[in-house]
C-alpha positions in Angstrom: -20.1 49.5 23.7 -23.8 50.3 23.4 -25.6 52.3 26.1 -27.7 49.2 26.8 -24.6 47.2 27.7 -23.2 50.0 29.8 -26.4 50.1 31.8 -26.5 46.4 32.1 -23.0 46.2 33.5 -23.6 49.2 35.8 -26.6 47.6 37.3 -25.5 44.0 37.7 -21.9 44.2 38.7 -23.0 45.7 42.0 -24.5 43.6 44.8 -27.9 45.0 45.8 -30.7 44.1 48.1 -33.7 42.1 46.7 -35.9 45.3 46.6 -33.1 47.3 45.0 -32.5 44.4 42.5 -36.1 44.5 41.5 -35.9 48.3 41.0 -32.9 47.9 38.8 -34.6 45.2 36.8 -37.5 47.6 36.2 -34.9 50.2 35.1 -33.4 47.7 32.7 -36.8 46.9 31.3 -37.4 50.6 30.7 -34.1 50.9 28.8 -35.0 48.0 26.5 -36.5 48.4 23.1 -39.8 46.6 22.3 -37.8 44.2 20.0 -35.4 43.3 22.8 -38.2 42.7 25.2 -40.1 40.5 22.8 -36.9 38.5 22.1 -36.8 37.5 25.8 -40.1 35.6 25.3 -38.6 33.1 22.9 -36.6 29.9 23.4 -35.1 29.0 20.0 -33.1 26.2 18.5 -29.7 26.8 16.8 -28.7 23.6 15.1 -25.1 22.2 14.9 -22.2 21.5 17.2 -20.5 24.8 16.3 -21.8 28.4 16.1 -22.8 29.0 12.5 -22.8 32.3 10.7 -26.6 32.2 10.4 -27.0 31.4 14.1 -24.7 34.3 15.1 -26.6 36.7 12.8 -29.9 35.6 14.4 -28.6 36.1 17.9 -27.3 39.6 17.1 -30.5 40.7 15.3 -33.3 39.1 17.4 -31.6 38.6 20.8 -33.8 35.8 22.0 -34.0 35.1 25.7 -33.3 31.4 25.6 -31.8 28.6 23.5 -32.7 24.9 23.8 -30.0 22.3 23.3 -30.8 19.2 21.2 -28.8 16.1 20.2 -27.2 17.6 17.1 -25.6 20.3 19.3 -23.7 17.7 21.3 -20.3 16.1 20.6 -18.0 16.2 23.5 -18.3 18.0 26.9 -15.4 20.3 25.9 -17.1 21.2 22.6 -20.4 21.7 24.4 -18.7 24.2 26.7 -17.2 26.1 23.7 -20.6 26.2 22.0 -22.4 27.7 25.1 -19.5 30.2 25.5 -20.0 31.2 21.9 -23.7 31.6 22.3 -23.3 33.9 25.4 -20.4 35.9 24.0 -22.3 36.6 20.8 -25.5 37.8 22.5 -23.6 40.0 25.0 -21.4 41.5 22.3 -24.6 42.5 20.5 -25.8 44.4 23.5 -28.2 41.6 24.6 -28.8 39.9 27.9 -27.2 36.5 28.7 -29.2 33.6 27.6 -31.1 30.9 29.4 -29.5 27.8 27.8 -31.8 24.8 28.4 -31.8 21.1 27.8 -34.0 18.0 28.4 -31.9 16.0 30.9 -34.7 14.0 32.6 -32.8 10.8 33.0 -33.7 7.4 31.5 -35.2 7.6 28.0 -34.8 11.4 27.7 -31.4 12.9 28.1 -29.8 15.1 25.4 -26.3 14.7 26.9 -25.8 11.0 26.7 -23.0 8.7 27.9 -21.7 8.0 24.4 -20.8 11.7 24.3 -18.9 11.7 27.6 -21.7 12.4 30.1 -23.2 10.3 32.9 -26.1 8.1 32.1 -28.8 9.1 34.7 -31.4 6.4 35.3 -35.1 6.6 35.0 -36.7 9.0 37.4 -38.7 6.2 39.0 -35.5 5.1 40.8 -35.3 8.5 42.5 -38.9 8.2 43.7 -38.3 4.6 45.0 -35.2 5.8 46.9 -36.9 8.9 48.4 -36.6 12.6 48.4 -33.1 12.8 49.9 -31.7 10.7 47.1 -33.7 12.8 44.6 -32.1 15.9 45.9 -28.6 14.4 45.6 -29.4 13.4 42.0 -30.7 16.9 41.3 -27.3 18.2 42.4 -25.4 15.7 40.3 -27.4 16.4 37.1 -27.1 20.2 37.7 -23.3 19.8 38.2 -22.9 18.3 34.7 -25.1 20.8 33.1 -23.4 23.8 34.7 -20.0 22.3 33.8 -20.8 22.9 30.1 -22.6 26.2 30.4 -26.2 25.0 30.6 -28.3 26.8 33.2 -31.8 25.3 32.8 -33.0 21.7 32.9 -36.3 21.1 31.2 -37.1 18.6 34.0 -38.4 17.2 36.3 -41.5 15.5 34.8 -44.3 16.1 37.3 -46.8 14.0 35.3 -48.1 10.9 37.1 -47.9 7.4 35.7 -51.6 6.7 36.2 -52.1 5.2 32.8 -49.6 2.3 32.0 -50.6 2.6 28.3 -49.5 6.2 28.1 -47.3 6.4 24.9 -45.1 9.3 26.0 -45.0 9.6 29.8 -44.4 6.0 30.7 -40.7 5.5 31.8 -40.4 9.3 32.2 -42.7 9.8 35.3 -41.5 9.5 38.8 -44.5 7.4 39.7 -48.2 7.2 40.3 -48.8 8.5 43.8 -49.1 12.3 43.8 -47.7 12.9 47.3 -44.7 10.6 46.7 -44.0 12.2 43.4 -44.4 15.6 44.8 -41.9 14.9 47.5 -39.4 13.5 45.1 -39.6 16.2 42.5 -39.3 18.8 45.2 -36.1 17.2 46.3 -34.8 17.1 42.7 -35.7 20.8 42.2 -34.1 22.0 45.4 -30.9 20.0 44.6 -30.6 21.3 41.1 -31.3 24.9 42.0 -28.7 24.8 44.7 -26.2 24.6 41.8 -27.8 27.6 40.1 -29.4 25.4 37.4 -33.1 26.3 36.9 -35.6 23.5 36.8 -38.9 23.2 34.9 -41.8 21.1 36.2 -43.8 19.7 33.3 -46.3 19.2 31.7 -49.0 21.3 33.5 -51.8 20.4 34.3 -50.6 16.8 33.8 -49.9 14.5 30.9 -50.0 11.2 32.8 -53.6 10.1 32.1 -53.4 10.5 28.3 -53.5 7.7 25.8 -52.1 9.9 23.1 -48.9 11.7 22.4 -49.1 15.5 22.2 -46.3 15.5 19.7 -48.7 13.8 17.3 -52.2 15.1 18.3 -54.1 17.1 20.9 -54.9 14.7 23.8 -58.3 15.2 25.4 -58.3 14.4 29.1 -61.8 13.9 30.4 -61.2 13.9 34.2 -63.6 15.5 36.6 -62.4 18.7 38.3 -62.1 17.2 41.8 -59.9 14.4 40.4 -57.6 17.0 38.7 -57.4 19.1 41.9 -56.6 16.1 44.2 -54.4 14.0 41.9 -52.9 15.7 38.8 -52.1 19.1 40.4 -50.6 17.8 43.6 -47.0 17.4 42.2 -47.2 20.8 40.7 -48.2 22.3 44.0 -45.1 20.6 45.5 -42.9 22.0 42.8 -44.3 25.5 43.5 -43.7 25.1 47.2 -40.1 24.1 46.3 -39.7 27.4 44.4 -39.3 25.8 41.0 -37.9 28.3 38.5 -40.4 27.5 35.7 -43.4 25.4 34.9 -44.0 24.0 31.4 -47.6 24.0 30.2 -48.5 21.1 28.0 -50.5 20.9 24.8 -53.4 19.1 26.5 -57.1 19.8 26.4 -58.8 19.5 29.8 -62.5 20.2 29.3 -63.1 20.3 33.1 -60.7 23.2 33.3 -61.4 25.0 30.1 -64.4 23.8 28.0 -63.4 25.8 25.0 -63.3 23.1 22.2 -59.8 21.9 21.3 -58.2 24.4 23.6 -54.6 23.4 24.7 -53.6 24.3 28.2 -50.6 26.1 26.6 -52.9 28.6 24.9 -55.6 28.9 27.6 -55.8 32.0 29.8 -58.2 30.0 32.1 -55.5 27.5 32.8 -52.4 29.7 32.8 -53.7 33.0 34.3 -56.7 31.9 36.3 -55.5 28.5 37.5 -51.7 28.5 37.6 -51.2 32.1 38.4 -54.4 32.8 40.3 -55.5 29.7 42.2 -52.1 28.1 42.7 -50.3 31.4 43.2 -47.4 30.7 40.9 -45.3 33.8 39.9 -42.3 32.1 38.3 -41.7 31.6 34.6 -44.3 29.8 32.5 -43.0 28.0 29.4 -45.0 26.5 26.7 -44.2 23.0 25.4 -42.7 23.2 21.9 -45.0 25.3 19.7 -44.3 23.2 16.6 -45.8 20.0 18.1 -48.8 18.7 16.2 -51.1 19.1 19.2 -51.0 22.8 18.3 -49.9 22.8 14.7 -52.8 20.7 13.4 -55.4 22.8 15.1 -54.2 26.4 14.9 -52.2 28.6 12.5 -48.7 28.7 14.0 -48.5 32.5 14.3 -52.0 32.7 15.7 -51.0 30.2 18.3 -48.0 32.3 19.2 -50.2 35.3 20.0 -52.7 33.2 21.9 -49.9 31.8 24.1 -48.7 35.3 24.9 -52.3 36.5 25.6 -52.9 33.5 27.8 -50.0 34.5 30.0 -47.1 32.4 28.9 -43.7 34.0 29.5 -41.4 31.9 27.2 -42.6 30.2 24.0 -40.5 27.2 23.2 -39.8 26.8 19.5 -38.8 23.2 18.9 -36.1 21.8 16.6 -38.3 21.8 13.5 -38.8 25.5 13.8 -36.3 27.2 11.5 -34.8 30.6 12.2 -36.9 32.2 9.5 -40.1 31.0 11.3 -38.6 32.0 14.7 -37.9 35.6 13.5 -41.4 35.8 11.9 -42.9 34.6 15.2 -41.1 37.4 17.1 -42.1 40.0 14.5 -45.7 38.8 14.8 -45.7 39.6 18.6 -44.0 43.0 17.9 -46.7 43.8 15.4 -49.4 42.8 17.8 -48.0 45.2 20.4 -47.7 48.0 17.9 -51.3 47.4 16.7 -52.4 47.4 20.4 -53.8 43.9 20.3 -51.3 43.0 23.0 -50.5 45.7 25.6 -46.8 46.3 26.1 -47.4 46.0 29.8 -48.3 42.3 29.1 -44.8 41.8 27.5 -43.2 43.7 30.4 -44.8 41.2 32.9 -43.0 38.3 31.3 -39.8 40.1 30.8 -39.7 41.0 34.5 -40.1 37.3 35.5 -37.5 36.2 33.0 -34.9 38.9 34.1 -35.6 38.2 37.7 -34.8 34.5 37.2 -31.7 35.4 35.2 -30.5 37.6 38.0 -31.4 35.1 40.7 -29.5 32.3 39.0 -26.4 34.3 38.3 -26.7 34.9 34.5 -26.0 38.6 34.9 -22.6 37.7 36.3 -21.9 35.3 33.4 -18.2 34.5 32.7 -16.9 32.1 30.0 -16.0 28.6 31.2 -12.5 27.1 30.6 -13.2 24.3 28.1 -9.9 22.6 29.0 -11.2 22.2 32.6 -14.5 20.7 31.7 -13.7 17.2 32.8 -12.8 18.4 36.3 -16.1 20.3 36.6 -18.2 17.3 35.4 -17.3 15.1 38.4 -18.1 11.9 36.6 -16.5 9.6 39.1 -18.5 11.1 42.0 -21.7 10.8 40.0 -21.0 7.2 39.1 -20.6 6.3 42.8 -23.8 8.2 43.6 -25.7 6.3 40.9 -24.5 3.0 42.3 -26.0 4.1 45.7 -29.2 5.1 43.9 -29.7 1.7 42.4 -29.1 0.0 45.7 -31.4 2.3 47.7 -34.1 2.0 45.1 -34.3 -1.9 45.2 -37.8 -2.6 46.5 -39.2 -5.7 48.2 -42.8 -4.8 47.5 -44.0 -7.7 49.7 -42.6 -10.9 51.2 -45.4 -13.2 52.4 -43.1 -16.1 53.2 -40.1 -14.3 54.8 -38.1 -15.4 51.8 -35.8 -12.4 51.6 -33.0 -12.4 52.5 -32.5 -16.0 51.3 -31.5 -18.5 53.9 -28.0 -19.5 53.0 -28.3 -23.0 54.6 -31.1 -24.1 52.2 -31.2 -25.3 48.7 -31.7 -22.5 46.1 -32.8 -22.6 42.5 -32.0 -19.5 40.5 -33.7 -19.1 37.2 -32.5 -16.3 35.0 -32.6 -15.0 31.5 -29.4 -16.3 29.8 -29.1 -13.1 27.8 -28.5 -11.4 31.2 -25.5 -13.6 32.2 -24.4 -10.8 34.5 -27.1 -12.1 36.9 -25.1 -15.3 37.5 -21.8 -13.4 37.7 -23.1 -11.0 40.4 -25.3 -13.3 42.5 -22.9 -16.3 42.6 -20.6 -14.4 45.0 -23.4 -14.9 47.6 -24.3 -18.5 46.9 -22.9 -21.9 47.9 -22.2 -23.8 44.7 -23.1 -27.1 46.4 -26.6 -25.8 47.3 -27.4 -23.7 44.2 -29.0 -24.8 40.9 -28.7 -22.3 38.1 -31.1 -22.5 35.1 -30.6 -20.1 32.2 -33.6 -19.6 29.9 -34.4 -17.6 26.8 -36.2 -14.3 27.0 -39.3 -16.2 25.7 -38.7 -19.6 27.4 -39.6 -22.7 25.5 -41.7 -25.5 27.1 -38.5 -27.5 27.6 -36.8 -24.6 29.4 -39.9 -24.2 31.6 -39.8 -27.9 32.4 -36.1 -27.7 33.4 -36.8 -24.6 35.6 -39.7 -26.4 37.3 -37.6 -29.5 38.0 -34.9 -27.4 39.6 -37.5 -25.4 41.6 -39.2 -28.5 43.0 -35.9 -29.7 44.4 -35.2 -26.3 46.1 -36.2 -24.7 49.4 -36.2 -21.2 47.8 -36.7 -20.2 44.1 -35.4 -17.0 42.7 -36.7 -16.1 39.2 -35.6 -13.0 37.2 -38.0 -11.4 34.7 -37.6 -8.6 32.2 -40.8 -7.1 30.9 -42.7 -10.3 31.6 -46.0 -8.3 31.4 -45.5 -8.2 27.7 -44.0 -11.7 27.2 -46.4 -14.6 27.7 -43.6 -17.2 27.9 -42.0 -15.5 30.9 -45.4 -15.3 32.5 -45.9 -19.1 32.0 -42.5 -19.8 33.5 -43.1 -17.9 36.7 -46.6 -19.2 37.2 -45.4 -22.8 36.8 -43.0 -22.5 39.7 -44.0 -23.3 43.3 -45.5 -19.9 44.1 -45.1 -19.9 47.9 -41.4 -20.5 47.7 -40.7 -18.2 44.8 -39.1 -14.7 44.9 -39.8 -12.9 41.5 -37.3 -10.2 40.7 -38.4 -7.7 37.9 -35.3 -6.1 36.5 -37.1 -3.7 34.2 -40.9 -3.0 34.3 -42.5 -3.2 37.8 -45.7 -4.2 36.1 -44.5 -7.8 35.7 -46.1 -8.7 39.0 -49.5 -8.2 37.5 -48.9 -11.4 35.4 -47.8 -13.6 38.3 -49.5 -12.1 41.4 -49.3 -15.2 43.6 -45.5 -15.4 44.0 -44.3 -15.5 47.6 -42.2 -12.4 47.3 -41.8 -9.7 44.7 -38.8 -7.4 44.2 -38.4 -4.5 41.8 -35.3 -2.7 40.4 -37.1 -0.4 37.9 -34.3 -0.5 35.4 -32.6 -2.9 32.9 -29.2 -1.1 33.3 -26.2 -3.1 34.5 -26.0 -1.5 38.0 -29.5 -2.8 38.8 -28.2 -6.4 38.9 -25.6 -6.2 41.6 -28.0 -4.1 43.7 -30.7 -6.8 43.4 -28.3 -9.6 44.2 -27.0 -7.8 47.3 -30.6 -7.3 48.5 -31.7 -10.9 47.7 -29.0 -12.4 49.8 -29.0 -9.8 52.6 -25.6 -8.1 52.0 -27.5 -4.8 51.8 -31.1 -4.2 53.1 -33.7 -3.4 50.4 -34.8 0.0 51.4 -36.8 1.2 48.4 -40.5 1.7 48.2 -42.8 0.8 45.4 -42.9 3.8 43.0 -46.2 3.0 41.3 -49.5 1.3 42.3 -49.7 -2.2 40.8 -53.2 -3.1 42.0 -55.4 -3.5 45.0 -53.4 -4.4 48.0 -50.1 -3.2 46.4 -50.2 0.6 46.3 -47.4 3.0 45.6 -45.3 3.3 48.7 -45.5 -0.5 49.5 -42.4 -2.1 50.9 -41.4 -5.0 53.1 -38.7 -4.1 55.5 -36.4 -7.1 55.6 
């Protein structure tokens, strides 16, 4: 057993006070070689669902501080547990420090641990924002329980970017919403819930990716917003995350000329943004992580190894190396930093600052007491049934009646009702029929792009009814659905958007408007229950749809 491991075990198997713990972390740093310290600054990717010989050799030699999990690492929860055990056992046996093992588990369109591999499908974050901070906290706990069950101790979430640009190609459907205060409250709840379970969270992508029209995976987005707008809108959720003691903040590959006018300067490489703004003005002293350094926003502008040094000099603590970065490139990146320290381009004290933050987080979140998990007990730790029940509650609490001008919701059971639905979503009829009187209800199934004949049938049924309910799915993109809704008697019509909340913008005169935010199956029974008054609709509008319908709108029925 190496002297390094002996010191490591001596320090961290004893419970100590916070001040004493910091003293011992300083002692640990002093015992580390420069190579070990530089390794802590890198989050690498090891491909495959099993530990490979090359991967094990890399861990033993370079001792990185963190590993990021991607889809090709994932088979079953049991195998995921075995893999994370192997990662940790390999690094510890080599005299290294237990790893941060991170994953993107945002919910919705981005989750590396998917239901087809035995995990819970967590819905789009917008539902959490619609349901409120308490539900966001419960969801943070649930997500963290599944990650910790398989040995993952960091979630590269929540997204703190605002959905202020509906045409954003990368943040839409990932954001919690458009209102900075609402989003700040919700992500704070998610952060606090996750970190209660000792899973670190990462607020991203600082200073805000929401207003872009370009994807930083492909190019460097330029965001021309005035400074006062950035201060009062984009930065608000990040301030809330900092107040919630978020373990890490990911800095995006985004050029904000108002913050740093240096041409083509990504925030991830900017000392003005990382050191002066994030550290100085906002007072953040947790871990700063870059977005993946192999993204084209950086790669097409800077030499990769130059960018690595720029990120360290700017104040980043962990450099994320994405899945396209091979181990040969990762090792050369580490060596480049080592050489920069040896040549005195980068002071070793600068490396020590980052290592201290990383080790402090590892100590705080229990990594120094790491023990292997029993793979055979993984299913018990996952708590899938409990999470499924919680998600049903989430869908119900997120259902939002944005407005109800005609007191149409809940539907009067004594009147005649016409229900117009997309026939491809036959679940709507199955779920809503339990609340309806067959003698007083007319059902009209139409195609996703209704024909003129289908619209005529729907109008005929609607004209004979006291209340009309029409379901749409991404109508803001489908002119035929727009034509259908606008042909109905507007003052008697309840429009229910079962995917995009933006549908209302194409039929703004309906009497009442309801949103579920998600096309997933649990959204339908939740909507039906709210329409017919079995459960009150308690959600609030997660995004601003237009003048008179801001984020936070709701009609308490």
